[in-house]
N, C-alpha and C positions, 0 to 999 in steps of 0.2 A: 377415686377411692384410695385411701391410705392402706397399704398392705398390713399395717400393724393394728388396724381397728376392725377389719373384717366386715365392713358394711359399705353400702353405697346408696345414694338416693334412688328411689324406684321409678320404674315406668309402669303405670297402673291403668287398667281398664275399669271404667265405671259404667253402670247402666245409664242409658240415655235419660234425660230429665223427665220425659213423659212416662217412663215405666214406674209402676206402682211399687215403691220400695218395701212396703209392708208385705207384699207378696214375694218380692225378689229375695229378701233377706231371710234365711233360715239358720237355725242353730247348728253348732258344730256336729259333724256327722257321727262322732263317737259318743254322743249323749243319748240317754233314754234307750239304751240297748236292751233293756229288759221290759220296755214299755212300747210295744208296737202300736198301741192305741194312740200314743203321742204322734207318731209319724203318719198314721192314718188321718189324724186331725190336721196335720200340716198339708197333706195332699188335698184334703177337702178345701182348706183355706186357699191354696194356690190354684187349683184347677189347671187350666191350660195356659195360664198367664206366664209371661217370661219370668223365670225364677231360678235362683241358684239351686233350688231343689232338683232341677233337671240336669245340674252340672256336677252333682256330688253323689256319693254312694253311702246312704245311711247305714251304719254298721249293724243295725238291727237285722239287716237282710244278708249279712255275710254268711256264706254257706248255703244260701237258698238255691233252689234249682235254676232259677232264672238269673243268677248272678252274671253269667257271660252276656246275656241279652241286655241286662242293665248297663253293663260297661259299654257295650256297642252303642246304646242309646245316648249315653253320656257323651261319648266322642262325637257322635253325629250332631247332637244338640250344640256342643261347643262350636263345631264348625259352622253350623247354621246360624248361630247368634252372631258370629264374626262376619259371615257372608252378608247377613241382612243389616249389618251396621247397628246392632242393638247395643254395642259397647263402644264408648269413646275412650281413646287413650290420652293420657296426660303424663308429664314427667315432673317429678318432685315429690317430696315427702308430704304426708297428710297427717294432720293433727286430728285425733278422734276423741270424742267425748261420749261415754256410755253411761246413761242414767238408769239406775235401778233403785226404785224407791226414792229416798232422799240422798242417795250417794251418787257421786259422779266420778267414774274412773277415767283417767286420762292416758292416752297412748299416742305413739308415733309410729307411722308406717315406714319401714325401711326394707331394703333387701340385704340379707345376710349371705356372706360368701361361704359356701359349703366346704371350701378348701381349709377353712379355719374351724371346722366342726368335727369332733370325734365323739361318738356316742358309746364308746366302750367303757367298761367299769373302771379302767385306769386312766380315763381321759384327763389330759392336762391342756386341752386346747383353749383358744380364746373364747369360743362358743362351746358351752359345756352342758351336758345333761345334769339334771338335779336328782334323777331317780333312774333305777335300772331300766334298760330297754329289753323288752321281750322280743327277741329276734324272730321267733316263730310267728309273731303277729304282723311282721312286715310283708310277708309274701302276698296276701290279698290286697294290701295297700299299694304295693309295687305294681300289681296287675292293673289296678285302677288308674294309676298315674302314668304308667308306661304308654306312650303313644298319644297322651292327652295334649291338646294344644294350649290349654290354660291350667293354671293352678288358682285355687281359691283358698285363702289362708284362714284357718282358725287358730293359728299358732300365736300364743302370747309369750314373749320373751322378757325376762326380768333384767333390770340393771339395779345396782346398789348405789343409789345417789342420795345420801341422807341430807345433803344441803340443797337438793332440788335445783340443779343447774341445767338439766337437759330439757325436760318436758314442761315443767311447771311455768317457766318464763313464757313459753308459747301460749299456754292457757291464759296467762295474765293479759296477753295481747289479743285474745280471741276476737274482740270487737272490731279490730282492724283487719282481720283475715277474711278472705273470700270463702263463703260457705259453698261446699260442693254437693252435699246431700244432707238430708235430715228426715227422720221417720220414726214413728212408733214401731215397735217390734211385736210380732205375733205371739200369742199364747203366754202372756206374762213376761215377755223378754225385756220390757222397759222401753227405752228410747235411745236413739243413736244419732250423732251428727258428725260430719267430717268437714275439715277446713283445709284449704290450700295454704301452705306455709311459704311466705315470701322469702326472698334471697337472704335478707339480713338475719331473720330469725333462724333460717335453715343453717346459715354459716355458724351462728352462735351455738346451735345445738351440736353441730359436728365438732366444733372445738371443745365443747364440754365433754362429749363422749371420748375424745382423744385424751383429755385430762384424766378421766376415770381410768383409762387404759395405761397411764403412766406407770412404769414398773416400780418406781420408788414409792409413789402414792399407794399403789396396790399392796406392796409389802408392809407399809406402815398401817394401812387400814385393817388388814387381817393378821398382823403380827406374825408374818412368815419371813423366812430368810430372804435376803436380797437375791435376786435372780430366780425366785420362784415363778413359774409360768403364770402369766396374767389370765384371769377369767374376767372378761368384760360383760358377756351376755350369758345368762343362765336360763335354761328352759323352764317355763312355767306351765303352760298348757300346750299340748300338741307335740310332745317329744317323739312319738312314733311317726307323726307326719313329717317332721324334719328328718328323722332317721331314714324314712322312705325316700325323701328327696336326695339325701346324701348317698344312699345305696345306688340309686339310678345314676347319679352323677358319676360315681366311681366306675360304674360299668360302661359309661358312655364317653367319658372325656378323651380317651385315647383316639376315638374315631371322630369326634365332633370338634375338638379343639378347645383351648382354655378360655376363649371369649364367648362361649355358647351361653345363651340365657339360662339353661338348666343348671349352670354352676351356682346360681343364686336361688334363694327362696324368699318370698314375701312374708313378712311377719309384722305383728304389732308389738312394739317395745313399750313396757310398762315399768315404772319405778316401784320397786318393792316397798318403798316407804309411802306410797300413795295411800292416804287414809281410807279410800273407798275400796281398797283391795283386801278382801277377806280370804283367809285360808280355811278350808273345811276338810274333814277327813274323808277318805274314800273307804266305804264299808265293803264287806265281802258277803256275797249271796251265793250259797251252795244249792245246787239243783240235784235232783235224783238221789237224795240222801237215804242210804239204807243202814248206815252205821249208827250206833248210839254215840253221838258226838261227845257227850260228857264223859262217857266211859273211855273213849279214845283219848281224851285229854288226860284222864287219870293215868292211862298207860304211857302217855308221852312225858308227863311231868311228875308223876308220882305224888309224894307228899307236898311238893311245892305248889300243887294245884288245889284251889279252894273254889267251890261253886255255891253261890247263895241265891235261891229263888227270890224274885221280887214280885210284888202284887200287880205291877203295871209297867208298861213301856216307859211312862214318865218317871216312875221311881227308878227304873234301871238307868235311864239317861242321867238322872240327877246324881246317882251314886258314882257313875263313871266320871262325870264332870268334876265331882268333888274329891276324887281320889288323889292322895298325896303319898309320898314316901317311895320306898324302893320297889314295892310290888307293882307289877304291870297289871292294869285293870282294864277289862273290856266287857261288853255286853254280849249275851247270847240269846237269840230269839228262835223259838221253835223246839221241837215240832209243835205246830199249832200255836195257840196263844199262851205260850210259856216264855217267861222272861227271867233271865238269870244274870248275875254279875259274876264274872270269872276273874280270879286273882291268881297270878303266877309269881312266885318268889324266885329270886335269882334268875330272871329271864335271860335267854341267850343274847338278846339285843335290847338296847335301851329304847328302841322304837317299837311300837305295837306291831307294825307290819313285819318288822324283822323277826319277831317271834311267831306271829300267827301264820304268815305266808308259807313258811316251810312245813308247818303242821298241816295246813290245808292241802298243799301239794302232795304230801305224803298220804293223806286221807284219800284223795282222788286216785293216786297211783295204786293204792291197795284195793280200790273198788268200793270204798265207803261212800263215795259221792261221784256223780257223773261229771260235773263241771262247776265252774265258779264264774261269777260276774262281779264287776267292780261298780258299786252303786253310789251315786251322789244323792245325798238327802236323807235325813233321819226318817221322815215320814214314809218315803218310798221304800226304804229298807224294811220298816216295820210292817207295811202292807204286804209286800211280796214275800217276806220271810214266813208269814203265817199261812201261806198257801201250801197245799199238800205236797210233800216231798222236798220242801225247802227248809233251809236253816240259815239264819243271818248272824253275822258277826259284826257287832257295833263297836267301832274303833274310835279312839280319841285322836285328835289332830296334831300336826306338827306346827308349832308357832312360827310365823313367818320371820320373826326376828332372829331365829337361830338357823334358818335354812342356808343362807349364803355362806356363813362361816363354817357350817358343818360340811358343805360340799367342797370348799377350798381345802379344809384340813383332812377330811376323811373320804372324799369322793362321793359319788352318787348315793342317794338313799335307796332303800329297797323299792322295787317297782310298785307303782300306784300307792305312794305314801300319802300324798296330799292332793287336794284339789283347790284351785283358785276360785272359790265360790261354789254355789250350787249349780245344778244343770241349767236352769233358766238364765243364769248369769254368764254363761259361757259366750265366747265370741260368736256373733252371727256373720254369715258370709255376705259381704257387699262388694269389696274390691276383688279384682282378678288380675292376673299377670300372665303374659304370654311366655311359655317355656319351650316352644317349638318354633322353628323358622319356616 
């Protein structure tokens, strides 16, 4: 591995060929956190079959009374799968194709060096966060990962490769590559296939990544002064998972040495210019709402705040999508089946979440609501927001074309600003990597 590029080719465990991949692969653990019925459906689908479900902690269950027992079972199952030989190890990068409808997202499995990752708000590291990290949310994730023998990645990391030099040439040669796995994915997740990358294509991809990390090319691409620290990899999905891995590495490296496997994290690298990669907003869902949210907005923003009731959710969505100009526009759902469009003049942030998140945090701090969840999917928000005691905030998204430049020039965006696709489009666990000796 070149120290200036922050990655290396991975050593990966894959389930044995006879294992049913449709039962093995489950969606990222941080999805459907307000929909326990989804995870119950996964449990019914999997049953007692070998599955990554038994190796992860769905975050819908964080804070549950049986959390410690779940963690113990995860560690025992990891050890059991390894002892029984249910996983085969291989060395080398994997090319991944994820099909969702008519779109095919292409990715490259690599190991990233956590020595080159800083998730702070002032990060200038080679591997960089694109949004704020909620440090308070790391503790339960650290508890799950600490002592685990394996990591299973749902992390998607972005590269800015407009001329498609890294991943796309591998996809063009897919017919010549050895297929390692292929399966439909459960509950509307689409289809996935993985291919071994031969030496020649692997070498070309490595060289292309090094070219993207060239300091002069980086400065020209983003119009920053010469000597500005290079950002090669930017977090897409799974920022808190990578921050968890970083936190554990920092606490362990003095005792385990710098060549320990926990120094690295397995990720899927995706080109932000991939036409199949969609960015979607992450909406806010408030629970236990006792305050009049509209009145609280008046108190917060005064005459800069305008609220217009809409006849339906569809009308609300259309108004938010069509909004132009300096006013910040969002949707408000609830209590019950009430739909409004909220406009705020002279907002404190040009991003919707930069204005709304401080308001929501303040509302919860004052006791006007008990908690907030971060929801993917317009329909999901509309359904859950109309339940008793809930209120939803429907936010517009951040265009992917502006993300990388914004991060380079201004630093990470506010937490939970964007999502790479809807919940069912997130990464499904298939590959694993050993992080303990």
